[in-house]
C-alpha positions as CSV (number, residue, x, y, z in Angstrom):
1,X,3.2,9.7,26.4
2,X,-0.3,9.2,27.6
3,X,-1.8,12.5,28.4
4,X,-4.1,12.4,31.3
5,X,-5.7,15.7,30.3
6,X,-4.5,17.3,33.6
7,X,-4.5,21.3,34.0
8,X,-1.2,23.2,33.9
9,X,-0.2,24.1,37.3
10,X,1.9,27.2,36.5
11,X,3.1,29.6,33.9
12,X,6.0,29.1,31.7
13,X,6.4,26.2,29.3
14,X,3.1,24.7,30.4
15,X,1.2,27.7,29.4
16,X,1.3,27.0,25.7
17,X,-1.8,29.4,25.3
18,X,-0.3,32.5,26.7
19,X,-2.9,33.0,29.3
20,X,-0.8,34.0,32.2
21,X,-0.9,37.8,31.6
22,X,-5.0,37.8,31.7
23,X,-4.6,35.4,34.9
24,X,-2.5,38.0,36.5
25,X,-4.9,40.8,36.0
26,X,-7.7,38.6,37.6
27,X,-5.5,38.0,40.6
28,X,-4.8,41.8,41.0
29,X,-8.6,42.2,40.9
30,X,-9.0,39.9,43.8
31,X,-6.1,41.5,45.8
32,X,-7.6,44.9,45.4
33,X,-11.2,43.9,46.3
34,X,-12.2,45.4,49.6
35,X,-16.0,44.9,50.5
36,X,-18.6,44.2,53.2
37,X,-20.0,41.3,51.1
38,X,-18.6,38.5,49.1
39,X,-17.3,39.1,45.7
40,X,-18.2,36.6,42.9
41,X,-16.0,36.2,39.7
42,X,-17.1,33.9,37.0
43,X,-14.6,32.0,34.7
44,X,-16.6,31.1,31.7
45,X,-15.8,28.9,28.9
46,X,-16.9,25.7,27.1
47,X,-15.9,22.2,28.2
48,X,-12.2,21.9,27.5
49,X,-11.4,25.3,27.0
50,X,-8.8,25.2,30.0
51,X,-10.8,27.1,32.9
52,X,-9.1,24.8,35.6
53,X,-5.8,25.6,34.1
54,X,-6.6,29.1,34.0
55,X,-7.6,29.1,37.7
56,X,-4.3,27.5,38.6
57,X,-2.6,30.4,36.8
58,X,-4.6,33.0,38.8
59,X,-3.8,31.3,42.1
60,X,-0.1,31.1,41.0
61,X,-0.2,34.8,41.8
62,X,-1.0,34.5,45.4
63,X,1.2,33.7,48.4
64,X,0.3,32.1,51.5
65,X,0.4,35.1,53.6
66,X,-2.0,37.0,51.3
67,X,-4.8,34.6,51.1
68,X,-6.5,31.4,52.3
69,X,-7.4,29.4,49.4
70,X,-10.3,27.0,49.6
71,X,-10.9,24.6,46.7
72,X,-14.4,23.2,47.2
73,X,-15.5,20.2,44.9
74,X,-19.2,20.4,44.2
75,X,-19.3,16.8,42.9
76,X,-19.0,15.4,46.6
77,X,-22.4,16.3,48.0
78,X,-25.6,14.4,47.3
79,X,-28.1,16.7,49.3
80,X,-28.4,20.3,50.3
81,X,-27.6,19.4,54.1
82,X,-24.3,17.5,53.0
83,X,-23.5,20.5,50.8
84,X,-23.7,22.8,53.8
85,X,-21.6,20.3,55.8
86,X,-18.9,19.8,53.3
87,X,-18.5,23.5,52.3
88,X,-18.0,24.6,56.0
89,X,-15.8,21.6,56.8
90,X,-13.6,22.7,53.9
91,X,-13.7,26.2,55.1
92,X,-12.6,25.7,58.7
93,X,-9.9,23.1,57.5
94,X,-8.4,25.6,55.3
95,X,-8.4,28.1,58.2
96,X,-6.9,25.5,60.3
97,X,-4.1,24.8,57.8
98,X,-3.4,28.5,57.9
99,X,-2.9,28.7,61.7
100,X,-6.2,30.7,62.2
101,X,-7.4,31.1,65.5
102,X,-10.1,29.1,67.2
103,X,-12.6,31.7,67.8
104,X,-13.6,32.1,63.8
105,X,-13.3,28.2,63.3
106,X,-15.7,27.8,66.3
107,X,-18.2,30.3,65.0
108,X,-18.2,28.7,61.3
109,X,-18.8,25.4,63.1
110,X,-21.8,26.7,65.1
111,X,-23.1,28.5,62.0
112,X,-23.1,25.3,59.9
113,X,-24.5,23.5,62.7
114,X,-27.5,25.8,63.2
115,X,-28.0,25.8,59.3
116,X,-28.3,22.1,59.4
117,X,-30.8,22.0,62.6
118,X,-33.1,24.9,61.0
119,X,-35.6,22.7,58.7
120,X,-37.1,25.8,57.5
121,X,-33.9,26.7,55.9
122,X,-33.8,23.5,54.1
123,X,-32.8,24.3,50.2
124,X,-35.4,23.1,48.0
125,X,-34.6,23.8,44.3
126,X,-38.4,23.7,43.6
127,X,-39.0,26.8,45.4
128,X,-39.1,30.0,43.2
129,X,-35.6,31.2,42.5
130,X,-36.1,34.8,43.4
131,X,-36.1,33.5,47.0
132,X,-32.4,34.0,46.8
133,X,-32.9,37.9,46.8
134,X,-35.8,38.0,49.4
135,X,-34.0,36.2,51.9
136,X,-31.7,37.2,54.6
137,X,-30.2,35.6,57.7
138,X,-31.9,38.2,59.9
139,X,-35.3,36.8,59.0
140,X,-34.5,33.5,60.8
141,X,-36.1,33.2,64.1
142,X,-34.6,32.1,67.3
143,X,-35.1,28.4,68.0
144,X,-33.5,27.8,71.3
145,X,-29.8,27.8,72.0
146,X,-27.7,30.7,73.2
147,X,-27.5,32.6,69.7
148,X,-29.6,33.0,66.7
149,X,-28.3,32.5,63.3
150,X,-28.1,36.1,62.7
151,X,-26.2,36.8,66.0
152,X,-23.7,34.1,64.8
153,X,-23.4,35.4,61.4
154,X,-22.9,38.9,62.6
155,X,-20.1,38.0,64.8
156,X,-18.3,35.8,61.9
157,X,-18.7,39.1,59.8
158,X,-16.8,41.1,62.5
159,X,-14.1,38.5,62.8
160,X,-13.7,38.4,58.9
161,X,-13.3,42.2,58.5
162,X,-10.9,42.3,61.0
163,X,-8.6,39.7,58.8
164,X,-5.8,40.9,56.4
165,X,-6.0,37.7,54.5
166,X,-8.7,37.4,52.0
167,X,-10.6,34.0,51.7
168,X,-10.6,32.8,48.3
169,X,-13.3,30.1,47.4
170,X,-12.7,28.2,44.4
171,X,-15.6,26.2,42.9
172,X,-14.8,24.5,39.4
173,X,-16.9,22.3,37.1
174,X,-20.2,23.7,37.8
175,X,-21.3,23.1,34.4
176,X,-21.1,19.3,35.1
177,X,-23.7,19.3,37.8
178,X,-27.4,18.5,37.1
179,X,-30.2,21.3,37.5
180,X,-30.9,20.6,41.3
181,X,-27.1,20.6,42.3
182,X,-26.2,23.8,40.2
183,X,-29.2,25.6,41.9
184,X,-28.0,24.5,45.4
185,X,-24.4,25.8,44.7
186,X,-25.7,29.1,43.5
187,X,-28.0,29.5,46.4
188,X,-25.2,28.8,48.9
189,X,-22.8,31.2,47.2
190,X,-25.4,34.1,47.4
191,X,-27.1,33.4,50.7
192,X,-25.1,31.2,53.2
193,X,-21.6,32.1,52.3
194,X,-21.9,35.7,51.5
195,X,-19.1,36.7,54.0
196,X,-16.9,39.9,54.0
197,X,-13.5,39.8,52.8
198,X,-14.4,36.6,50.7
199,X,-14.0,36.2,47.0
200,X,-15.6,33.3,45.1
201,X,-14.1,32.0,41.9
202,X,-16.7,29.9,39.9
203,X,-15.7,28.1,36.8
204,X,-18.5,27.0,34.4
205,X,-19.8,27.0,30.9
206,X,-22.3,29.7,31.0
207,X,-24.6,28.5,28.1
208,X,-24.9,25.2,30.0
209,X,-25.5,26.7,33.4
210,X,-28.0,29.3,32.1
211,X,-30.0,26.7,30.4
212,X,-30.3,24.7,33.8
213,X,-31.4,27.3,35.8
214,X,-33.9,29.0,33.6
215,X,-37.4,28.3,35.2
216,X,-40.8,29.9,35.5
217,X,-40.1,32.5,32.6
218,X,-37.1,33.9,34.5
219,X,-33.8,33.6,32.2
220,X,-30.7,31.8,33.5
221,X,-28.8,34.7,32.3
222,X,-30.4,37.0,34.3
223,X,-30.0,34.9,37.6
224,X,-26.2,34.8,36.7
225,X,-26.0,38.5,36.4
226,X,-27.5,38.8,40.0
227,X,-24.9,36.4,41.4
228,X,-21.7,36.9,39.4
229,X,-20.2,40.4,39.8
230,X,-17.6,40.4,37.0
231,X,-16.8,37.6,34.7
232,X,-14.1,36.6,32.3
233,X,-14.5,34.4,29.4
234,X,-11.6,32.2,28.4
235,X,-10.3,33.4,25.0
236,X,-10.8,31.2,22.2
237,X,-7.2,29.4,21.7
238,X,-5.3,30.9,18.9
239,X,-5.3,28.3,15.8
240,X,-1.6,28.5,15.3
241,X,-1.1,27.8,19.1
242,X,-3.5,24.8,19.1
243,X,-1.7,23.7,15.9
244,X,1.6,24.1,17.7
245,X,0.5,22.0,20.8
246,X,-1.0,19.4,18.3
247,X,2.1,18.9,16.2
248,X,4.2,18.6,19.1
249,X,2.0,15.9,20.5
250,X,2.0,13.9,17.2
251,X,5.8,14.3,17.2
252,X,6.3,12.9,20.5
253,X,3.6,10.2,20.0
254,X,5.5,9.1,16.6
255,X,9.0,9.1,18.3
256,X,7.5,6.9,21.2
257,X,6.2,4.4,18.9
258,X,8.8,4.1,16.0
259,X,11.6,6.0,17.5
260,X,12.6,8.8,15.4
261,X,10.3,9.0,12.6
262,X,10.4,11.3,9.3
263,X,7.6,11.1,6.7
264,X,8.8,10.2,3.2
265,X,7.6,12.5,0.5
266,X,4.4,10.4,-0.2
267,X,3.4,10.4,3.5
268,X,3.9,14.1,3.6
269,X,2.0,14.8,0.7
270,X,-0.8,12.3,2.0
271,X,-0.6,14.2,5.8
272,X,-1.0,17.7,4.0
273,X,-3.8,16.7,2.3
274,X,-5.6,15.0,5.5
275,X,-4.9,18.2,7.5
276,X,-6.0,20.5,4.9
277,X,-9.1,18.6,4.1
278,X,-10.5,18.5,7.7
279,X,-8.3,17.0,10.2
280,X,-7.4,20.7,11.7
281,X,-11.2,21.6,12.2
282,X,-11.8,18.7,14.6
283,X,-9.7,20.4,17.5
284,X,-11.2,23.4,19.2
285,X,-9.7,23.2,22.6
286,X,-6.7,21.9,24.3
287,X,-8.8,18.9,25.7
288,X,-9.7,17.9,22.4
289,X,-6.1,17.6,21.6
290,X,-5.2,15.7,24.9
291,X,-8.1,13.4,24.6
292,X,-6.9,12.5,21.0
293,X,-3.2,11.9,21.6
294,X,-3.9,9.9,24.7
295,X,-6.1,7.7,22.6
296,X,-3.8,7.5,19.7
297,X,-0.9,6.6,22.0
298,X,-2.7,3.9,23.7
299,X,-4.2,2.2,20.6
300,X,-0.9,2.7,18.5
301,X,1.0,0.6,21.2
302,X,-1.6,-2.0,20.8
303,X,-1.6,-2.4,17.0
304,X,1.7,-3.7,15.3
305,X,3.1,-0.4,14.1
306,X,4.5,-2.0,10.9
307,X,0.8,-3.0,9.8
308,X,-0.4,0.3,9.2
309,X,0.4,3.4,7.6
310,X,1.1,6.1,10.2
311,X,-0.8,9.1,8.6
312,X,-3.9,6.9,7.9
313,X,-3.8,5.4,11.5
314,X,-3.7,9.2,13.0
315,X,-6.7,10.1,10.8
316,X,-8.6,6.9,11.4
317,X,-8.1,7.6,15.5
318,X,-9.4,11.1,15.0
319,X,-12.5,9.6,13.6
320,X,-13.1,7.2,16.2
321,X,-12.8,9.9,19.0
322,X,-14.8,12.6,17.3
323,X,-17.4,10.5,15.2
324,X,-17.6,7.2,16.9
325,X,-20.7,6.1,15.3
326,X,-19.0,7.1,11.9
327,X,-16.1,5.0,12.6
328,X,-18.2,1.9,13.2
329,X,-20.2,2.6,9.9
330,X,-17.0,2.6,8.1
331,X,-16.0,-0.6,9.9
332,X,-19.2,-2.3,8.9
333,X,-19.4,-1.1,5.3
334,X,-16.1,-2.1,3.7
335,X,-17.7,-2.5,0.3
336,X,-18.8,1.1,0.3
337,X,-15.7,2.6,1.1
338,X,-13.4,0.3,-0.9
339,X,-15.5,0.0,-4.0
340,X,-15.4,-3.8,-3.7
341,X,-18.1,-6.0,-5.1
342,X,-20.8,-7.1,-2.6
343,X,-23.5,-9.6,-2.6
344,X,-26.0,-6.6,-1.7
345,X,-24.8,-4.5,-4.8
346,X,-25.7,-7.1,-7.7
347,X,-25.6,-4.4,-10.5
348,X,-23.4,-3.5,-13.5
349,X,-20.1,-1.9,-12.5
350,X,-21.3,1.9,-13.3
351,X,-24.5,1.3,-11.5
352,X,-22.7,-0.1,-8.5
353,X,-20.3,3.0,-8.4
354,X,-23.5,5.2,-8.3
355,X,-25.1,3.2,-5.6
356,X,-22.1,3.3,-3.4
357,X,-21.9,7.2,-3.7
358,X,-25.6,7.3,-3.0
359,X,-25.1,5.2,0.1
360,X,-22.0,7.3,1.2
361,X,-23.8,10.4,0.9
362,X,-26.9,9.0,2.9
363,X,-24.3,8.1,5.8
364,X,-22.6,11.5,5.7
365,X,-25.8,13.4,5.9
366,X,-27.2,11.6,8.8
367,X,-26.7,13.8,11.9
368,X,-27.0,10.8,14.3
369,X,-23.8,9.3,12.6
370,X,-22.1,12.7,11.6
371,X,-22.9,15.9,13.5
372,X,-23.7,18.8,11.4
373,X,-20.6,20.7,12.5
374,X,-18.3,18.0,11.6
375,X,-20.0,17.0,8.3
376,X,-17.5,18.8,5.8
377,X,-14.4,17.9,7.7
378,X,-15.4,14.3,8.0
379,X,-16.1,14.1,4.3
380,X,-12.7,15.6,3.4
381,X,-10.8,13.2,5.7
382,X,-12.7,10.3,4.3
383,X,-12.2,11.1,0.7
384,X,-8.5,11.4,1.1
385,X,-8.4,8.1,3.2
386,X,-10.5,6.4,0.7
387,X,-9.7,7.5,-3.0
388,X,-12.0,5.0,-4.3
389,X,-14.7,7.4,-3.4
390,X,-13.3,9.9,-6.0
391,X,-13.0,7.2,-9.0
392,X,-14.7,4.2,-10.4
393,X,-14.3,0.6,-9.2
394,X,-12.2,-0.4,-12.4
395,X,-9.8,2.5,-12.0
396,X,-9.5,2.2,-8.2
397,X,-8.3,-1.5,-8.7
398,X,-5.1,-0.5,-10.4
399,X,-3.8,1.3,-7.5
400,X,-4.4,-1.6,-5.2
401,X,-0.8,-3.0,-5.1
402,X,0.5,0.6,-4.4
403,X,-2.0,1.1,-1.5
404,X,-1.2,-2.3,0.0
405,X,2.7,-1.6,-0.1
406,X,2.1,1.8,1.7
407,X,-0.2,0.1,4.1
408,X,-3.0,2.3,3.5
409,X,-6.6,1.6,5.0
410,X,-7.9,1.8,1.4
411,X,-6.1,-1.5,0.7
412,X,-8.5,-4.4,1.0
413,X,-5.7,-6.4,2.6
414,X,-4.9,-3.7,5.2
415,X,-8.7,-2.4,6.0
416,X,-9.3,-4.5,8.9
417,X,-6.2,-3.9,10.7
418,X,-7.5,-0.4,11.4
419,X,-10.5,-1.7,13.1
420,X,-9.3,-4.5,15.3
421,X,-6.2,-3.0,16.8
422,X,-4.8,-6.5,16.2
423,X,-3.9,-8.7,13.1
424,X,-7.2,-9.7,11.9
425,X,-8.0,-13.3,11.5
426,X,-6.4,-15.0,8.3
427,X,-4.3,-11.8,7.6
428,X,-0.7,-11.5,7.5
429,X,1.1,-9.1,9.8
430,X,4.2,-7.1,8.7
431,X,6.2,-8.9,11.3
432,X,5.5,-12.3,9.6
433,X,6.5,-10.9,6.1
434,X,9.7,-9.5,7.8
435,X,10.4,-12.9,9.4
436,X,10.2,-14.6,6.1
437,X,12.8,-11.9,4.5
438,X,15.0,-11.9,7.4
439,X,18.8,-13.2,6.6
440,X,18.9,-14.6,10.1
441,X,16.2,-17.1,9.4
442,X,17.9,-20.5,8.3
443,X,16.2,-22.9,5.8
444,X,14.7,-25.2,8.4
445,X,13.1,-22.6,10.5
446,X,11.6,-20.9,7.2
447,X,10.2,-24.1,6.1
448,X,8.5,-24.3,9.3
449,X,7.3,-20.7,9.1
450,X,5.7,-21.4,5.8
451,X,4.0,-24.7,7.0
452,X,2.8,-22.5,9.9
453,X,1.5,-19.9,7.7
454,X,-0.2,-22.5,5.5
455,X,-1.9,-24.1,8.6
456,X,-3.4,-20.7,9.6
457,X,-4.5,-20.2,5.9
458,X,-2.0,-17.3,5.6
459,X,0.6,-18.9,2.9
460,X,-0.8,-17.5,-0.2
461,X,-1.4,-14.0,1.2
462,X,2.0,-13.9,2.4
463,X,3.4,-14.8,-1.1
464,X,1.4,-12.2,-2.5
465,X,3.0,-9.5,0.1
466,X,6.2,-10.9,-1.2
467,X,5.3,-10.1,-4.7
468,X,4.5,-6.6,-3.7
469,X,8.2,-6.0,-2.4
470,X,9.8,-8.0,-5.1
471,X,12.2,-5.0,-6.2
472,X,13.5,-4.8,-2.7
473,X,14.3,-8.5,-2.0
474,X,17.8,-9.6,-2.5
475,X,18.8,-12.5,-4.5
476,X,20.0,-14.3,-1.2
477,X,16.5,-13.8,0.2
478,X,14.6,-14.9,-2.9
479,X,16.7,-18.0,-3.5
480,X,16.1,-19.2,0.2
481,X,12.4,-18.4,-0.2
482,X,11.8,-20.3,-3.5
483,X,13.8,-23.3,-2.3
484,X,11.8,-23.7,0.7
485,X,8.5,-23.0,-1.1
486,X,9.5,-25.7,-3.7
487,X,10.2,-27.9,-0.9
488,X,7.0,-27.8,0.7
489,X,5.2,-28.4,-2.5
490,X,2.6,-31.4,-2.1
491,X,2.3,-30.6,1.9
492,X,0.1,-27.3,1.8
493,X,-3.8,-27.1,2.0
494,X,-4.0,-23.4,0.8
495,X,-5.4,-24.3,-2.7
496,X,-7.6,-22.5,-5.3
497,X,-11.2,-21.6,-4.0
498,X,-13.8,-21.0,-6.6
499,X,-14.0,-21.0,-10.3
500,X,-12.0,-17.8,-10.8
501,X,-9.5,-18.3,-7.8
502,X,-5.9,-17.7,-9.1
503,X,-4.3,-17.4,-5.9
504,X,-3.7,-21.0,-5.0
505,X,-0.3,-22.0,-3.8
506,X,1.0,-23.4,-7.2
507,X,0.0,-20.4,-9.0
508,X,1.4,-18.0,-6.3
509,X,4.7,-19.8,-6.2
510,X,4.8,-19.9,-10.1
511,X,4.4,-16.0,-10.1
512,X,6.9,-15.5,-7.5
513,X,9.4,-17.6,-9.1
514,X,9.0,-15.8,-12.5
515,X,9.1,-12.4,-11.0
516,X,12.2,-13.3,-9.0
517,X,14.0,-14.4,-12.3
518,X,12.8,-11.2,-14.0
519,X,13.4,-8.6,-11.6
520,X,16.0,-9.8,-9.0
521,X,18.3,-12.4,-10.7
522,X,20.6,-10.9,-13.4
523,X,20.4,-12.5,-16.7
524,X,23.9,-14.1,-16.5
525,X,23.1,-15.7,-13.3
526,X,19.6,-17.1,-14.1
527,X,20.6,-20.5,-15.4
528,X,22.8,-21.3,-12.3
529,X,19.7,-19.9,-10.1
530,X,17.4,-22.3,-11.8
531,X,19.5,-25.3,-12.1
532,X,20.6,-24.9,-8.2
533,X,16.8,-24.6,-7.1
534,X,15.9,-27.7,-8.9
535,X,18.9,-29.6,-7.7
536,X,18.6,-28.4,-4.2
537,X,14.9,-29.1,-4.0
538,X,14.7,-32.1,-6.4
539,X,11.1,-30.7,-7.2
540,X,10.0,-31.8,-10.8
541,X,6.6,-30.0,-10.5
542,X,7.7,-26.4,-10.5
543,X,10.5,-27.1,-12.9
544,X,8.0,-28.4,-15.3
545,X,6.0,-25.0,-14.8
546,X,9.1,-23.0,-15.5
547,X,9.8,-25.0,-18.7
548,X,6.2,-24.1,-19.9
549,X,6.8,-20.4,-19.1
550,X,10.0,-20.6,-21.1
551,X,8.2,-22.5,-23.9
552,X,5.4,-20.1,-24.4
553,X,8.0,-17.2,-24.4
554,X,9.9,-19.0,-27.1
555,X,6.8,-19.6,-29.2
556,X,5.7,-15.9,-28.9
557,X,9.4,-14.7,-29.9
558,X,9.2,-12.7,-26.7
559,X,12.0,-10.1,-26.7
560,X,12.3,-10.2,-22.8
561,X,12.7,-14.0,-22.6
562,X,14.1,-14.9,-19.4
563,X,16.7,-17.4,-20.7
564,X,17.7,-18.5,-24.3
565,X,16.7,-21.4,-26.1
566,X,20.2,-23.3,-25.4
567,X,19.4,-23.3,-21.6
568,X,15.7,-24.2,-22.1
569,X,17.1,-27.4,-23.9
570,X,19.7,-28.1,-21.2
571,X,17.1,-27.6,-18.4
572,X,14.6,-29.9,-20.2
573,X,17.3,-32.6,-20.2
574,X,18.0,-32.1,-16.5
575,X,14.4,-32.5,-15.6
576,X,14.1,-35.6,-17.6
577,X,17.2,-37.1,-15.7
578,X,15.7,-36.0,-12.4
579,X,12.3,-38.0,-13.5
580,X,14.5,-41.1,-14.2
581,X,16.4,-40.9,-11.3
582,X,13.0,-40.6,-8.9
583,X,11.7,-43.6,-11.0
584,X,14.9,-45.6,-10.1
585,X,14.9,-44.8,-6.3
586,X,11.1,-45.1,-6.2
587,X,10.2,-41.5,-5.4
588,X,8.6,-40.4,-8.5
589,X,5.1,-41.5,-7.2
590,X,5.5,-38.9,-4.3
591,X,5.7,-36.1,-6.5
592,X,2.8,-33.2,-6.8
593,X,1.0,-33.6,-10.0
594,X,2.0,-37.1,-11.1
595,X,-0.3,-37.0,-13.9
596,X,1.4,-34.1,-15.7
597,X,5.1,-35.5,-14.9
598,X,4.0,-38.7,-16.6
599,X,2.6,-37.2,-19.7
600,X,5.9,-35.0,-19.9
601,X,8.0,-38.2,-19.5
602,X,5.7,-39.7,-22.3
603,X,6.4,-36.8,-24.8
604,X,10.2,-36.6,-23.9
605,X,11.0,-40.5,-23.6
606,X,8.8,-43.3,-24.8
607,X,5.6,-44.9,-24.1
608,X,6.8,-48.4,-23.3
609,X,8.9,-46.8,-20.5
610,X,5.9,-44.9,-18.9
611,X,3.7,-48.1,-19.1
612,X,6.2,-50.3,-17.5
613,X,6.6,-47.8,-14.7
614,X,2.7,-47.8,-14.2
615,X,2.6,-51.6,-14.4
616,X,5.0,-52.0,-11.9
617,X,3.7,-49.3,-9.7
618,X,0.2,-50.7,-9.3
619,X,1.4,-54.2,-8.4
620,X,2.1,-52.6,-5.1
621,X,-0.9,-51.8,-2.8
622,X,0.8,-48.5,-1.8
623,X,1.8,-47.7,-5.4
624,X,-1.8,-48.3,-6.6
625,X,-3.4,-45.7,-4.5
626,X,-0.5,-43.3,-4.8
627,X,-1.1,-43.7,-8.7
628,X,-4.9,-42.9,-8.2
629,X,-4.0,-40.0,-6.0
630,X,-1.6,-38.6,-8.6
631,X,-4.4,-38.3,-11.1
632,X,-7.1,-36.6,-8.9
633,X,-7.9,-32.9,-8.9
634,X,-10.2,-30.3,-7.7
635,X,-13.0,-29.0,-10.1
636,X,-14.4,-25.7,-9.6
637,X,-18.0,-25.1,-11.1
638,X,-20.3,-22.1,-10.9
639,X,-23.3,-24.4,-10.3
640,X,-21.9,-27.2,-8.6
641,X,-19.3,-25.5,-6.4
642,X,-15.9,-27.1,-5.7
643,X,-15.4,-31.1,-5.9
644,X,-12.7,-33.7,-6.3
645,X,-12.6,-35.8,-9.3
646,X,-10.2,-38.5,-10.4
647,X,-8.8,-38.1,-14.2
648,X,-9.9,-41.5,-15.5
649,X,-9.6,-40.3,-19.2
650,X,-6.1,-39.1,-18.7
651,X,-5.0,-42.1,-16.9
652,X,-6.5,-44.5,-19.7
653,X,-4.4,-42.7,-22.3
654,X,-1.2,-44.0,-20.3
655,X,-2.3,-47.4,-19.1
656,X,-5.4,-49.6,-19.7
657,X,-8.3,-48.7,-17.4
658,X,-9.5,-52.4,-17.2
659,X,-6.1,-53.4,-15.8
660,X,-6.4,-50.8,-12.9
661,X,-9.9,-51.9,-12.4
662,X,-8.9,-55.5,-11.9
663,X,-5.9,-54.5,-9.5
664,X,-8.6,-52.4,-7.6
665,X,-10.8,-55.5,-7.2
666,X,-7.9,-57.6,-5.8
667,X,-6.9,-54.7,-3.4
668,X,-10.5,-54.6,-1.9
669,X,-10.7,-58.3,-1.6
670,X,-7.5,-58.3,0.2
671,X,-7.9,-55.6,2.4
672,X,-11.6,-56.1,3.4
673,X,-12.7,-53.5,6.0
674,X,-9.0,-52.4,6.6
675,X,-9.1,-50.0,3.7
676,X,-8.0,-46.6,4.8
677,X,-10.1,-43.5,4.4
678,X,-8.2,-42.0,1.6
679,X,-8.1,-45.2,-0.3
680,X,-11.8,-45.6,0.1
681,X,-12.3,-42.0,-1.4
682,X,-10.2,-42.7,-4.3
683,X,-11.6,-46.1,-5.1
684,X,-15.1,-44.3,-5.0
685,X,-13.7,-41.7,-7.4
686,X,-12.7,-44.4,-9.8
687,X,-15.7,-46.6,-9.4
688,X,-18.0,-43.5,-9.6
689,X,-16.9,-41.1,-12.1
690,X,-18.7,-38.1,-13.3
691,X,-21.4,-38.7,-15.7
692,X,-19.7,-36.4,-18.3
693,X,-16.9,-39.0,-18.2
């Protein structure tokens, strides 16, 4: 439903502002007029008030036998001569269309030709405007030819007076012309085309036109009084009618995007607040509504409808249309509107909140950003869109999950979706989340989806969004999701960043598994769920993480313990069996966090078994490198940044470092220059440990 802002053509359903009765009265005035000179009617109104639509309603009251209608477009001329030529061409063409006799058309053609040839008649807007009223065609001298301009004009007047049909000349959009063009049009109406039985219907914004023709101490309003015999001001639209048009347009737009759409209680409450706090004040004319709805429809068709909150998107689009500079300011100053930490605001929390409020007020009070007439409305809309502006940083953060679920612009994760009209780089779309949850997605394709998300640095964000929806995910869905996440353990790159980063893959998968057991899987089915997941994935790493959670709950005597002690012991034995099984088939060294697994095996089994395993492993070149790799990890320091290190101290607790050092020397000697890149990195970490070790 893209609105072209086209004027209405007839009364009825199109005449939503009920202007047809007034249009009928204007039409009757034109029908009743009988005068020796032309009659000029002004249709006045601000831009977008519906002047063209009103003219169409007037013209609808005329039949072809009653009047000859000439619609003259003042935008088509570039000089006074072209203006005269185009006007009379339009005049004669309209007469020709109505089957007029050749005599009147020929006279008009001759008159136009004479006007163009007389250099003294050249319109010059720099000439004093009162020249309008001092000039008459009778003052023009005869310059050769059969007839003077006066004689031709008199013969035209005689022919027009005999006519039964009136000539109605419509000139619209005069207020869009510049000063010179406006003066030329008005001079032509007053002097050149001042014919009997002719009515001019001029449409313009009175204030704009008057300001342009004010010169030499003579007010433009006074000029207009001398030219316009009667004027009608387009009535200011009734607010209820305007709202009806707006609501109807919004309904159609929503339906075209979503199909049938109904606000839930929260959306309805949010919409009422947006509308009440300023949205309704932005729309003064039908043009405002049409321009907004067209843009809304277009941009909504570009952005993924599932990634935005419909109420927020409507409000943000209104900001873009009515205060575009302000819209760009919001996009470029996320930290102000979301109350998020920013390097520019390195103050204590309370001072940051005060500084943000100060910056926001400065933005709002800048008339180059927000026009004064919109200031109150924009403030009201903004505070409803960004509740953080009404609260401090700490209280706002507690609502983040709720805002994210509602896809609100005030959510940090969703903010950029509203300004890029696409999925921002590194962000996860709703379509991607739904693809993960789809029951039609088989396990192989889900694994590929996860790996692709990891490649795009979106995997942990996807898990975060799954955590938001945990109560709405079925057991079938979550089982498939967790199995595939456990299966890609060790094959992902989306790891912890920074000293305080807690959204790495391992942590996020651990959270999701825990929340799934707590919120989705019933207590009597948790044991089977856990064992089935471990057996299907053969993953020791995440199994140990679960055991740690259970152990902590038991130690704290947690009343909401996920599983009982009896199962914890059974699960521990099953994990130990899996460790021994992988030792036997040579797969243990491929496990993520080999160091943690070996220490747990040491705790549950015996030291001799672990040492024998390592001894055997390092005899093989590949096994040696895998052992070193299994004891590496990232260190996140506030002053040194993030860097990789090898846990020599931990390794030394399991196996003599000297023995491993000898084995590395043999390895280097045998490989020479053929040592791979990763092997070189690990050997360097072994040989050049941090000073603190």
